[in-house]
N, C-alpha and C positions, 0 to 999 in steps of 0.2 A: 750673731744672727738672731738667736733666740731673744737676747736682751733688747735688740732693736725692735723686734716684733711686739714684745710686751710693752715697751715704751710707747710705741705708736698707738697701740690699742688703748693704753691708759690715757693718753692725751686726747684721743678721739672721744672716749667715753666721758672724760671730764668736760670737754667742750660741748658735747651733746647735752649733758646735764645743765650746763650753764645756759645754753640756748633754751631749754625747756623752762628754766627759771624766769627767763626774760620774756618769752613769748606766751601769750594767753591762748591764741588760736591761730592756726595756719590754714590757708585755703589753697588747695592745689589748683593749678591752671587747668581749665577744662579743655578737652581736645576740640579741634575745629569741628563745626557742624558737618554732618554727613547726610546724604540723601538715602532714603529707604527705598524699598521696591516700588512704591507708588509715586516716587518723584518728590515727596515731601522732604523738607529740610528738618532734620532732628538734631537738637543740641543736647549734649549730656549735661546734667546739673553739676555745678561745682561741688567738690568734696572738701570737707573740713577735717582737720586733724586737731584734736584737743588733747594735749598730753595729760595722762592720769596724774592724780595728786601726788603719788609716790615718786614719779619719774625724776624731778629735779634733784632732790636730795639723794635718792637711791643711785642715780647715775654718777653724781658728783662723788659720793663716797666710794662706789665701786671703782671709779677711775683713779681715785687717790690710792686705794689699796693696791691696784695693779701697778701704778707708778712706783710705789714703795717696794713692791715685789721685784720690779725690773731693776731697781737699784741694788738689790741684794743678790741678784743672780751671779755676778762674777765671784763673789766671796764664797758662795756655796759650791760652785763648779770647781774652783781651785782647791777645795778641800780644807779651807781654813776658816 
């Protein structure tokens, strides 16, 4: 159970780092326009996400370390 959790965590972190490496900027979908108290339609501006410069390599390396850790869990738990 613990090994599966760390394996999934490592794969997700690795994939997130790979995505940050490939994507320069992501724009969130804005919510639908709503009416305010005076009956005017107000639309929220779209929000952008720009990954920091450290994110791609930091997440890739953290994911790789967690994956390596997950592969060594059974050896340490068994006592050998």
